[in-house]
RODO-2510 file (C-alpha; in nm, 4 decimals, decimal comma):
residues 393
     n   res          X          Y          Z
     1     x     9,5922     7,0336    10,0466
     2     x     9,6303     6,7242    10,2547
     3     x     9,3396     6,5391    10,2068
     4     x     9,4398     6,1921    10,0421
     5     x     9,2638     6,1012     9,7198
     6     x     8,9894     5,8176     9,7064
     7     x     9,2845     5,5278     9,6477
     8     x     9,4959     5,6822     9,9427
     9     x     9,7508     5,6894     9,7027
    10     x     9,8169     5,9949     9,4813
    11     x     9,9574     5,9580     9,1390
    12     x    10,3035     6,1246     9,0928
    13     x    10,1401     6,4012     8,8730
    14     x     9,8834     6,4436     9,1496
    15     x    10,1678     6,4768     9,4019
    16     x    10,3503     6,7285     9,1739
    17     x    10,0318     6,9720     9,1647
    18     x     9,9997     6,9679     9,5241
    19     x    10,3539     7,0542     9,5684
    20     x    10,2836     7,3336     9,3131
    21     x     9,9761     7,4730     9,5172
    22     x    10,1404     7,4466     9,8262
    23     x    10,4852     7,6478     9,7315
    24     x    10,2512     7,8920     9,5332
    25     x    10,1580     8,0457     9,8586
    26     x    10,5146     8,1220     9,9358
    27     x    10,5966     8,4498    10,0522
    28     x    10,9340     8,5213     9,9441
    29     x    10,8503     8,6582     9,6143
    30     x    11,0500     8,5868     9,2770
    31     x    11,2919     8,8428     9,3242
    32     x    11,3841     9,1218     9,5505
    33     x    11,1766     9,4643     9,5320
    34     x    11,4761     9,6715     9,4424
    35     x    11,5567     9,3880     9,1173
    36     x    11,2205     9,4354     9,0381
    37     x    11,2369     9,7864     8,9961
    38     x    11,5203     9,7815     8,7787
    39     x    11,4117     9,4979     8,5458
    40     x    11,0917     9,6902     8,4930
    41     x    11,2837    10,0151     8,3980
    42     x    11,5534     9,8053     8,1213
    43     x    11,2690     9,5829     7,9975
    44     x    10,9519     9,8089     7,9509
    45     x    11,1608    10,1161     7,9077
    46     x    11,2458    10,0167     7,5664
    47     x    10,8727    10,0271     7,5034
    48     x    10,8350    10,4101     7,6020
    49     x    10,6301    10,5156     7,2596
    50     x    10,4035    10,2118     7,3117
    51     x    10,3333    10,3041     7,6855
    52     x    10,2680    10,6405     7,6050
    53     x    10,0403    10,5906     7,3367
    54     x     9,8313    10,3351     7,4742
    55     x     9,8674    10,3764     7,8550
    56     x     9,9390    10,7432     7,8647
    57     x    10,2547    10,7499     8,1158
    58     x    10,6141    10,5533     8,0600
    59     x    10,7344    10,2918     8,3022
    60     x    10,9602    10,5508     8,4818
    61     x    10,6610    10,7499     8,5216
    62     x    10,4698    10,4519     8,6898
    63     x    10,7871    10,3540     8,8795
    64     x    10,8157    10,7711     9,0023
    65     x    10,4625    10,7308     9,1094
    66     x    10,5081    10,4130     9,2985
    67     x    10,8194    10,5606     9,4992
    68     x    10,6234    10,8931     9,5526
    69     x    10,3325    10,7413     9,6927
    70     x    10,5297    10,4776     9,8910
    71     x    10,7632    10,7779    10,0501
    72     x    10,4511    10,9896    10,1374
    73     x    10,2427    10,7273    10,3198
    74     x    10,5451    10,6126    10,4856
    75     x    10,6181    10,9678    10,5968
    76     x    10,2472    11,0093    10,7134
    77     x    10,2403    10,6618    10,9346
    78     x    10,5798    10,7798    11,0820
    79     x    10,4592    11,1284    11,1489
    80     x    10,0995    11,0155    11,2947
    81     x    10,3188    10,7460    11,5475
    82     x    10,5116    11,0158    11,6434
    83     x    10,2313    11,2402    11,6969
    84     x    10,0406    10,9835    11,8965
    85     x    10,3364    10,9047    12,1185
    86     x    10,3861    11,2665    12,2067
    87     x    10,0154    11,3296    12,2936
    88     x     9,8835    11,0231    12,4462
    89     x    10,0535    11,1247    12,7824
    90     x     9,8738    11,4244    12,8061
    91     x     9,5437    11,2792    12,6583
    92     x     9,5475    10,9852    12,9376
    93     x     9,5192    11,2465    13,2250
    94     x     9,1366    11,2645    13,1174
    95     x     9,0872    10,9140    13,1892
    96     x     9,3304    10,8014    13,4225
    97     x     9,1071    10,7736    13,7383
    98     x     8,9095    10,5618    13,5678
    99     x     9,1998    10,3435    13,4333
   100     x     9,3262    10,3377    13,7801
   101     x     8,9667    10,2087    13,9198
   102     x     9,0223     9,9143    13,6309
   103     x     9,3372     9,8482    13,7714
   104     x     9,5154     9,9819    13,4289
   105     x     9,8566    10,1230    13,4610
   106     x     9,9451    10,4558    13,3771
   107     x    10,1637    10,2963    13,0626
   108     x     9,9245    10,0733    12,9393
   109     x     9,6688    10,3206    12,9417
   110     x     9,8941    10,5728    12,7293
   111     x     9,9684    10,2831    12,4805
   112     x     9,6028    10,2115    12,4226
   113     x     9,5580    10,5987    12,3728
   114     x     9,8277    10,6047    12,1293
   115     x     9,7151    10,2948    11,9254
   116     x     9,3620    10,4491    11,9252
   117     x     9,5159    10,7593    11,7762
   118     x     9,7626    10,6275    11,5448
   119     x     9,5043    10,3594    11,3959
   120     x     9,2136    10,5633    11,3926
   121     x     9,3650    10,7939    11,1496
   122     x     9,3877    10,5469    10,9004
   123     x     9,1698    10,7832    10,6565
   124     x     9,4446    11,0316    10,6326
   125     x     9,7349    10,7740    10,6361
   126     x     9,6396    10,5438    10,3903
   127     x     9,4600    10,7091    10,0740
   128     x     9,5482    11,0024     9,8361
   129     x     9,3794    11,1924     9,6008
   130     x     9,4403    11,2867     9,2252
   131     x     9,5828    11,5987     9,3552
   132     x     9,8183    11,4758     9,6019
   133     x     9,9324    11,2608     9,3462
   134     x    10,0372    11,5125     9,1200
   135     x    10,2043    11,7302     9,4365
   136     x    10,4072    11,4380     9,5215
   137     x    10,5470    11,3042     9,1798
   138     x    10,5860    11,6464     9,0201
   139     x    10,4387    11,4578     8,7212
   140     x    10,1701    11,6110     8,4905
   141     x     9,7759    11,5583     8,5919
   142     x     9,7634    11,3900     8,2383
   143     x    10,0158    11,1499     8,3467
   144     x     9,9023    11,0755     8,6899
   145     x     9,5140    11,0374     8,5816
   146     x     9,6373    10,7698     8,3187
   147     x     9,8235    10,6117     8,5820
   148     x     9,5370    10,5800     8,8070
   149     x     9,3176    10,4873     8,5215
   150     x     9,5274    10,2060     8,4628
   151     x     9,6158    10,0740     8,8325
   152     x     9,3203    10,1628     9,0346
   153     x     9,0030     9,9421     9,0492
   154     x     8,6880    10,0142     9,2475
   155     x     8,5622     9,7990     9,5163
   156     x     8,3903     9,4616     9,3305
   157     x     8,5814     9,5127     9,0417
   158     x     8,6236     9,1408     8,8682
   159     x     8,8739     9,0707     8,5721
   160     x     8,6545     8,9572     8,2992
   161     x     8,8665     8,6390     8,2224
   162     x     8,8433     8,5528     8,6067
   163     x     8,4666     8,6178     8,6943
   164     x     8,4374     8,3210     8,9510
   165     x     8,7025     8,4149     9,1883
   166     x     8,6440     8,4326     9,5737
   167     x     8,3158     8,2002     9,5642
   168     x     8,4830     7,8905     9,6903
   169     x     8,6177     7,9162     9,9971
   170     x     8,8278     7,5682     9,9721
   171     x     8,9704     7,7468     9,6153
   172     x     9,0054     8,0786     9,7217
   173     x     9,3894     8,0555     9,8093
   174     x     9,4961     8,0174     9,4539
   175     x     9,2317     8,2528     9,2777
   176     x     9,3045     8,5426     9,0860
   177     x     9,3734     8,8672     9,2929
   178     x     9,2860     9,1880     9,1122
   179     x     9,5492     9,3464     9,3191
   180     x     9,8146     9,2063     9,1247
   181     x     9,6664     9,3880     8,8459
   182     x     9,5566     9,6948     8,9785
   183     x     9,6818     9,7387     9,3232
   184     x     9,5247    10,0818     9,3911
   185     x     9,1682    10,0958     9,5388
   186     x     8,9708    10,3908     9,4005
   187     x     8,6892    10,4836     9,6487
   188     x     8,5062    10,8234     9,7416
   189     x     8,7480    11,0449     9,5028
   190     x     9,0535    10,8898     9,6810
   191     x     9,2796    10,6234     9,5850
   192     x     9,3760    10,3582     9,8929
   193     x     9,7425    10,1826     9,9013
   194     x     9,7454     9,8890    10,1429
   195     x    10,0243     9,6284     9,9313
   196     x    10,3519     9,8426     9,9550
   197     x    10,5598     9,5126    10,0055
   198     x    10,4246     9,3502     9,6644
   199     x    10,3965     9,6696     9,4226
   200     x    10,7309     9,6136     9,2681
   201     x    10,6436     9,2443     9,1559
   202     x    10,3147     9,3963     9,0410
   203     x    10,4745     9,6700     8,8125
   204     x    10,6881     9,4302     8,6756
   205     x    10,4105     9,1779     8,5899
   206     x    10,1236     9,3671     8,5204
   207     x    10,2259     9,5510     8,2034
   208     x    10,3465     9,2219     8,0168
   209     x     9,9772     9,1543     7,9633
   210     x     9,8877     9,4831     7,8006
   211     x    10,1724     9,4418     7,5480
   212     x    10,0725     9,0572     7,4812
   213     x     9,7271     9,1852     7,4100
   214     x     9,8811     9,3934     7,1257
   215     x     9,9025     9,1216     6,8693
   216     x    10,0618     9,3651     6,5949
   217     x    10,3393     9,4628     6,8838
   218     x    10,3485     9,1313     7,0357
   219     x    10,6571     8,9913     6,8262
   220     x    10,8227     9,3143     6,8981
   221     x    10,7582     9,2848     7,2626
   222     x    10,8721     8,9142     7,2935
   223     x    11,1946     8,9608     7,1141
   224     x    11,2968     9,2153     7,3898
   225     x    11,2054     8,9941     7,6259
   226     x    11,4460     8,7372     7,5276
   227     x    11,7234     8,9920     7,4633
   228     x    11,6989     9,1128     7,7990
   229     x    11,7221     8,7800     7,9588
   230     x    12,0605     8,7368     7,7680
   231     x    12,1948     9,0608     7,8132
   232     x    12,1529     9,0768     8,1803
   233     x    12,3354     8,7115     8,1910
   234     x    12,6134     8,8619     8,0016
   235     x    12,6317     9,1737     8,2402
   236     x    12,6534     8,9231     8,5518
   237     x    12,9002     8,7002     8,4070
   238     x    13,1402     9,0405     8,3165
   239     x    13,1418     9,0744     8,7003
   240     x    13,2971     8,7009     8,7536
   241     x    13,5233     8,6678     8,4307
   242     x    13,7214     8,9043     8,1892
   243     x    13,5114     9,0477     7,9061
   244     x    13,7146     8,8601     7,6527
   245     x    13,5961     8,5433     7,8254
   246     x    13,2497     8,6102     7,7788
   247     x    13,0970     8,5631     7,4500
   248     x    12,7563     8,6809     7,3718
   249     x    12,5683     8,4699     7,0943
   250     x    12,8334     8,2586     6,9587
   251     x    12,7477     8,0841     6,6461
   252     x    12,8623     7,7302     6,5051
   253     x    13,1044     7,7636     6,2258
   254     x    12,8052     7,7479     5,9681
   255     x    12,6369     8,0635     6,1402
   256     x    12,3814     7,8781     6,3440
   257     x    12,3742     8,0049     6,7187
   258     x    12,5820     7,8380     6,9581
   259     x    12,4552     7,9370     7,2824
   260     x    12,3106     8,2656     7,4205
   261     x    12,6369     8,3237     7,6173
   262     x    12,9070     8,1189     7,6712
   263     x    13,1831     8,1661     7,9111
   264     x    13,5497     8,0232     7,8546
   265     x    13,7734     7,9999     8,1407
   266     x    14,0763     7,7536     8,2606
   267     x    13,9973     7,4944     8,0451
   268     x    13,6055     7,4874     8,1131
   269     x    13,3406     7,6007     7,9235
   270     x    12,9948     7,7401     8,0508
   271     x    12,7059     7,7059     7,8105
   272     x    12,4224     7,9571     7,8874
   273     x    12,0619     7,9228     7,7336
   274     x    11,8290     8,1651     7,8187
   275     x    11,4435     8,1576     7,7992
   276     x    11,1865     8,4508     7,9084
   277     x    10,9017     8,1925     7,9445
   278     x    10,7876     8,1516     8,2801
   279     x    10,4995     7,9513     8,4473
   280     x    10,1427     8,0271     8,3146
   281     x     9,9023     8,0939     8,6176
   282     x     9,7364     7,7534     8,6104
   283     x    10,0905     7,6100     8,6166
   284     x    10,2136     7,8216     8,9441
   285     x     9,8971     7,7510     9,1294
   286     x     9,8871     7,3694     9,0838
   287     x     9,5555     7,3702     8,8347
   288     x     9,6780     7,1989     8,5221
   289     x     9,9328     6,9410     8,5056
   290     x     9,9391     6,9586     8,1251
   291     x     9,9970     7,3131     8,1523
   292     x    10,2881     7,2881     8,4136
   293     x    10,4394     6,9953     8,1920
   294     x    10,4139     7,2141     7,8923
   295     x    10,5794     7,5272     8,0387
   296     x    10,8807     7,2878     8,2057
   297     x    10,9313     7,1791     7,8282
   298     x    10,9398     7,5588     7,6980
   299     x    11,1220     7,7069     7,9800
   300     x    11,4014     7,4065     8,0611
   301     x    11,3793     7,1192     7,8519
   302     x    11,3999     7,3149     7,4971
   303     x    11,7133     7,5138     7,6497
   304     x    11,8678     7,2038     7,7939
   305     x    11,8576     7,0109     7,4553
   306     x    12,0062     7,3463     7,2676
   307     x    12,2922     7,3267     7,5396
   308     x    12,3465     6,9487     7,4855
   309     x    12,3819     7,0071     7,0917
   310     x    12,6131     7,2609     7,2151
   311     x    12,8217     7,0403     7,4101
   312     x    12,8273     6,7744     7,1955
   313     x    13,0035     6,9818     6,8886
   314     x    13,2627     7,0816     7,1371
   315     x    13,3591     6,7227     7,2183
   316     x    13,3243     6,6010     6,8699
   317     x    13,6565     6,7651     6,7563
   318     x    13,9662     6,8391     6,8788
   319     x    13,9376     7,1743     6,7249
   320     x    13,6211     7,3225     6,7452
   321     x    13,5737     7,7076     6,6572
   322     x    13,3027     7,9250     6,7346
   323     x    13,2382     8,2756     6,5449
   324     x    13,1176     8,5831     6,6987
   325     x    13,0968     8,9496     6,5388
   326     x    13,2808     8,8459     6,2281
   327     x    13,5648     8,6745     6,4071
   328     x    13,6708     8,3064     6,4388
   329     x    13,7675     8,1478     6,7858
   330     x    13,9519     7,8421     6,7625
   331     x    13,9533     7,6216     7,0746
   332     x    14,1984     7,3564     7,2051
   333     x    13,9627     7,0928     7,2648
   334     x    14,2166     6,8644     7,4184
   335     x    14,2191     7,1403     7,6916
   336     x    13,8551     7,1371     7,7640
   337     x    13,7970     6,9726     8,1124
   338     x    13,4462     7,0570     8,1854
   339     x    13,1375     7,1712     8,0333
   340     x    12,8505     7,3168     8,2238
   341     x    12,5052     7,3495     8,0955
   342     x    12,3105     7,6213     8,2441
   343     x    11,9239     7,7301     8,1933
   344     x    11,8810     8,0786     8,2811
   345     x    11,4775     8,1785     8,3246
   346     x    11,3069     8,5370     8,3523
   347     x    11,1842     8,4151     8,6777
   348     x    11,2773     8,1366     8,9198
   349     x    11,0603     7,8157     8,8467
   350     x    10,9922     7,7960     9,2179
   351     x    11,1122     7,4610     9,3882
   352     x    11,0804     7,2226     9,0497
   353     x    11,4343     7,3083     8,9234
   354     x    11,5935     7,2276     9,2387
   355     x    11,4434     6,8493     9,2177
   356     x    11,4486     6,7376     8,8894
   357     x    11,5179     6,3850     8,9622
   358     x    11,2322     6,3259     9,2243
   359     x    10,9731     6,4573     8,9934
   360     x    11,1001     6,3223     8,6639
   361     x    10,8754     6,0277     8,7224
   362     x    10,5473     6,2857     8,6970
   363     x    10,7273     6,4981     8,4184
   364     x    10,9149     6,2531     8,2009
   365     x    11,1174     6,5523     8,0394
   366     x    11,4788     6,3764     8,1238
   367     x    11,4691     6,0282     8,0291
   368     x    11,8350     6,0026     8,0208
   369     x    11,8473     6,1173     8,3840
   370     x    12,0676     6,4229     8,2788
   371     x    11,9362     6,7368     8,4480
   372     x    12,0648     7,1218     8,3748
   373     x    12,1605     7,3884     8,6293
   374     x    11,8527     7,6095     8,5988
   375     x    11,8312     7,9480     8,8104
   376     x    11,6315     8,2499     8,7644
   377     x    11,7702     8,5921     8,6686
   378     x    11,7479     8,7298     9,0195
   379     x    11,9015     8,4436     9,1789
   380     x    12,2002     8,4751     8,9240
   381     x    12,2125     8,8489     9,0269
   382     x    12,2378     8,7672     9,3986
   383     x    12,5134     8,4691     9,3010
   384     x    12,7339     8,7215     9,0880
   385     x    12,7249     8,9557     9,3392
   386     x    12,8188     8,7396     9,6146
   387     x    13,1120     8,5403     9,3920
   388     x    13,3084     8,8285     9,2026
   389     x    13,5732     8,5962     9,0925
   390     x    13,6132     8,2941     8,9296
   391     x    13,8219     8,1559     9,1808
   392     x    13,5912     8,2079     9,4931
   393     x    13,5578     7,9445     9,7559
***
């Protein structure tokens, strides 16, 4: 990551890719787990019929199974730890004389025995059978079987699209990890589950590829993704602003869309342009500069152009008007003091959106040196929970 190029001076595009590589290793995640679960339900729940037909379960089933497995394995781990702590003092009696001869205190001996008893029980703590899953989830055998068929992998599984993963140690940190596709490991008639912290994001991300692979259904799904982001932005704005100040898909007088969401408050207009587009994998891990620039163009620059056009219209006349739901809203242009252009993406675009000016030399997307305020949906959720009112300092 830190080795200099042959010329000892990195071009701006190379430096940007290195930055993407480093930042892709972050551990925070694109959103909080509770947000991923809620977003998965709201987005994929619209496609229950497709899920049942193609996968054999709904997104609600998948979420219920994940919660059930997580709760059950946590219960087992806690019960095992409690049992080990309670049993260790009795078991220590057998080894006390030897421990004294080795200058090991009784407390340390009990700790060692408890650790051995607890972690030595991994076979029963981290795996479950199909029957276990049926019992703890309360779902049918058919649904549970379908879920495991889609969400588990045997040892040695490789996604056909990434046949050369983990063969070069210098590239391995950025290789495709199949656990992000199928988080359960199938072995010996059981499934093992090691990735509790990341499963919420996996649940939100993995089914995207199933739906996009269905060419006939893809347009329906893509439209729902765009609508989902717009609806969430409106929902978040209603936490802060009165309902009559939040406009959904307002139009110009000629019927063309003005913005995805707009807020009119106290002489200020917030123009929101939403994009479900995120970073493709090659862009996210710094493997392809052209792809990174293309993704930024689609997710931010095109939205910015739409927002700039809306601002130009508002500033072009003293009496701009917008149409929505068959009604016409006339605006006193002289009362507008500020117009803010806000780009909302499904997921945050890493550190790029917080330093447009620093990376403009490489990207070349904003020659006018004006940049939008870009924020991911999950971050907007948190911001609007904190603010609560337009006048919050």
